[in-house]
C-alpha positions in Angstrom: -310.9 26.7 -116.5 -310.2 23.4 -118.2 -311.0 24.9 -121.6 -308.7 27.8 -121.0 -305.9 25.5 -119.9 -306.4 23.3 -122.9 -306.1 26.4 -125.2 -302.9 27.4 -123.5 -301.5 23.9 -124.0 -302.2 23.5 -127.7 -299.2 23.2 -130.0 -300.4 26.3 -131.9 -300.5 28.6 -128.8 -297.2 27.1 -127.5 -295.6 27.9 -130.8 -296.9 31.5 -130.7 -295.7 31.9 -127.1 -292.3 30.5 -128.0 -291.7 33.5 -130.4 -292.2 36.1 -127.6 -289.8 36.0 -124.7 -291.6 38.6 -122.7 -293.9 38.3 -119.7 -297.6 38.6 -120.8 -298.3 42.2 -119.6 -295.2 43.5 -121.2 -295.8 41.5 -124.4 -299.3 42.9 -124.7 -298.0 46.5 -124.3 -295.2 46.1 -126.8 -297.2 44.2 -129.4 -300.1 46.8 -129.1 -297.5 49.6 -129.5 -296.3 48.0 -132.7 -299.8 47.5 -134.0 -300.4 51.2 -133.5 -297.1 52.0 -135.3 -298.1 49.8 -138.2 -301.5 51.5 -138.6 -300.4 55.1 -137.9 -299.4 56.0 -141.5 -303.0 55.6 -142.4 -303.6 58.8 -140.4 -301.4 60.7 -142.9 -303.2 59.1 -145.8 -306.5 60.2 -144.4 -305.2 63.7 -143.8 -304.0 64.0 -147.4 -307.2 62.5 -148.8 -309.6 64.5 -146.7 -307.8 67.8 -147.5 -306.9 67.0 -151.1 -307.7 70.5 -152.5 -305.3 72.1 -149.9 -302.6 69.5 -150.4 -302.8 69.5 -154.2 -302.5 73.4 -154.2 -299.3 73.3 -152.2 -297.5 70.1 -153.1 -295.6 69.3 -156.3 -296.8 65.7 -156.6 -299.4 65.0 -153.9 -300.2 61.5 -155.2 -296.8 60.3 -154.1 -297.8 60.9 -150.5 -299.8 57.7 -150.9 -296.7 55.8 -152.0 -294.8 57.2 -149.1 -297.5 55.8 -146.7 -297.2 52.4 -148.3 -293.4 52.4 -147.7 -294.0 53.5 -144.1 -296.3 50.6 -143.5 -293.9 48.2 -145.1 -291.1 49.5 -142.8 -293.3 48.8 -139.8 -294.0 45.3 -141.1 -290.3 44.5 -141.5 -289.6 45.8 -138.0 -292.3 43.5 -136.6 -290.7 40.6 -138.6 -287.2 41.4 -137.2 -288.5 41.7 -133.6 -290.2 38.3 -134.0 -286.9 36.8 -135.2 -285.3 38.2 -132.0 -288.3 36.9 -129.9 -289.2 40.5 -129.0 -286.6 40.6 -126.1 -284.2 43.3 -127.3 -280.6 43.8 -126.1 -277.3 44.8 -127.7 -276.0 42.8 -130.6 -279.3 41.9 -132.2 -280.7 42.7 -135.7 -283.4 44.7 -134.0 -281.0 46.9 -132.1 -277.4 47.6 -133.1 -276.7 44.5 -135.2 -277.5 43.7 -138.8 -280.1 41.4 -140.3 -282.2 41.2 -143.5 -285.5 42.4 -142.0 -283.7 45.2 -140.2 -282.0 46.2 -143.5 -285.4 46.2 -145.3 -286.9 48.2 -142.5 -284.4 51.0 -143.0 -284.6 50.8 -146.8 -288.4 51.3 -146.6 -288.0 54.2 -144.1 -285.6 55.8 -146.6 -288.1 55.3 -149.4 -290.9 56.7 -147.3 -288.9 59.9 -146.6 -288.0 60.1 -150.3 -291.7 59.8 -151.0 -292.5 62.7 -148.7 -289.8 64.9 -150.2 -291.0 64.0 -153.8 -294.6 64.7 -152.9 -293.6 68.1 -151.5 -290.9 69.2 -153.9 -290.6 66.5 -156.6 -290.4 69.2 -159.3 -286.9 70.1 -158.1 -284.8 67.5 -159.8 -281.6 68.5 -158.1 -283.1 68.0 -154.7 -284.4 64.6 -155.6 -281.0 63.7 -157.0 -279.3 64.7 -153.8 -281.8 62.8 -151.6 -281.6 59.7 -153.7 -277.7 59.8 -153.3 -278.1 60.1 -149.6 -280.5 57.2 -149.5 -277.9 55.2 -151.6 -275.2 56.2 -149.2 -277.2 54.8 -146.3 -277.6 51.5 -148.1 -273.9 51.4 -149.0 -272.8 52.2 -145.4 -275.2 49.6 -143.9 -274.0 46.9 -146.2 -270.4 47.6 -145.6 -270.6 47.6 -141.8 -270.1 51.3 -141.3 -272.2 53.7 -139.3 -275.1 54.7 -141.7 -277.4 56.7 -139.4 -276.0 60.1 -140.2 -277.3 59.7 -143.7 -280.7 58.6 -142.4 -280.8 61.7 -140.1 -279.9 64.1 -143.0 -282.7 62.5 -145.1 -285.1 63.0 -142.2 -284.1 66.6 -141.8 -284.6 67.3 -145.5 -288.1 65.7 -145.4 -289.0 68.0 -142.4 -287.7 71.0 -144.2 -289.7 70.0 -147.3 -292.9 69.6 -145.4 -292.4 73.1 -143.9 -291.6 74.6 -147.2 -294.7 73.1 -148.7 -297.3 73.6 -145.9 -295.7 76.4 -144.0 -296.6 74.9 -140.6 -293.9 75.1 -137.9 -295.4 72.1 -136.2 -293.5 69.8 -138.6 -290.3 70.6 -136.7 -291.6 68.5 -133.8 -290.6 65.6 -136.0 -287.0 66.3 -135.0 -288.1 66.2 -131.3 -289.9 62.9 -132.0 -286.7 61.4 -133.5 -284.6 62.5 -130.5 -287.2 61.1 -128.1 -287.1 57.8 -130.0 -283.3 57.6 -129.7 -283.7 58.5 -125.9 -286.0 55.5 -125.2 -283.9 53.2 -127.5 -280.7 54.1 -125.6 -282.4 53.5 -122.3 -283.8 50.2 -123.6 -280.3 48.9 -124.5 -278.8 50.1 -121.2 -281.5 48.7 -118.8 -283.0 45.9 -120.9 -286.4 47.0 -119.3 -288.5 45.8 -122.2 -291.5 48.0 -121.6 -289.3 50.8 -123.1 -289.6 48.9 -126.4 -293.2 50.0 -126.6 -292.1 53.6 -125.9 -289.7 53.4 -128.8 -292.4 52.1 -131.1 -294.9 54.8 -130.2 -292.4 57.8 -130.3 -291.0 56.6 -133.6 -294.5 57.2 -135.1 -294.9 60.6 -133.6 -293.4 62.2 -136.6 -296.2 60.9 -138.8 -298.9 62.2 -136.4 -297.1 65.6 -136.6 -297.1 65.5 -140.4 -300.8 64.6 -140.5 -301.5 67.4 -138.0 -299.6 69.9 -140.1 -301.7 69.0 -143.1 -305.1 69.0 -141.2 -304.5 72.3 -139.3 -303.0 74.0 -142.4 -306.0 73.1 -144.4 -308.3 74.4 -141.7 -306.4 77.7 -141.7 -305.0 77.2 -138.2 -301.3 76.5 -138.5 -299.5 76.2 -135.2 -297.2 79.0 -134.0 -293.5 78.8 -133.4 -294.2 79.7 -129.8 -296.2 76.5 -129.4 -293.5 74.4 -131.1 -290.9 75.8 -128.8 -293.0 75.3 -125.7 -293.8 71.7 -126.5 -290.2 70.9 -127.4 -288.9 72.5 -124.2 -291.4 70.7 -122.1 -290.5 67.3 -123.6 -286.8 68.0 -123.2 -287.2 69.0 -119.5 -289.3 65.9 -118.7 -286.8 63.6 -120.5 -283.9 65.1 -118.6 -285.7 64.9 -115.2 -286.7 61.3 -115.7 -283.5 60.0 -117.2 -281.8 59.0 -113.9 -284.9 57.2 -112.7 -285.4 55.3 -115.9 -281.7 54.3 -115.9 -282.3 52.5 -112.6 -285.1 50.3 -113.8 -284.4 46.6 -113.6 -284.2 44.4 -116.6 -287.3 42.5 -117.6 -287.1 38.8 -116.9 -286.8 36.8 -120.1 -289.5 34.2 -120.5 -288.1 30.8 -121.6 -289.7 28.9 -124.3 
């Protein structure tokens, strides 16, 4: 007990605790969710590597998928950095939410580059498509830096990356990426409204669901078992119904107490 108390009272541990304004159980959940989010792109890397013959026979520039994975992991790292700057307690007006900040900006830039990498890996031989997508990414940067709403550009780029994955691998499951994006926005909106910080972990995990879907599309396509449209519609409908049925309950959750330090 004495040793444990001494450990808690060291300047090093006090400094670490001061950067996380969350109660311990919530902090463990949120930090674990972000660790999973950081590592999840490696699943796509494995799917591409393990099924290289299939991927290289379908994709225009399969090696660029590895670059896309690197940018996805960089995006997750910048998100962690921004959350740390905001002490992991998220509310409106912060760089981690609806404000602007350097790490937040770099997080979105790396997300754009990751999606550009997916599109280039799938259809990089179509110069006109790459020119359009690069212009959209540039528009996002311009809008962000000038204080305008940039997220329509990000959404369009995400939609194009999903369509490129479908065109390349012919697996309807990739359209669940759109569902994952909407589910992320759903939890993010609830987080800002309620300040219930456990929802931050839900945001982190659902934001990575699109990568799981992409890896699943590659793996099942290579195995000759692509998912059907019926399955995609059923999963999407089930998620939508659950989200709608739980919305009022989640909106009534109390805000998490901010830990001082």
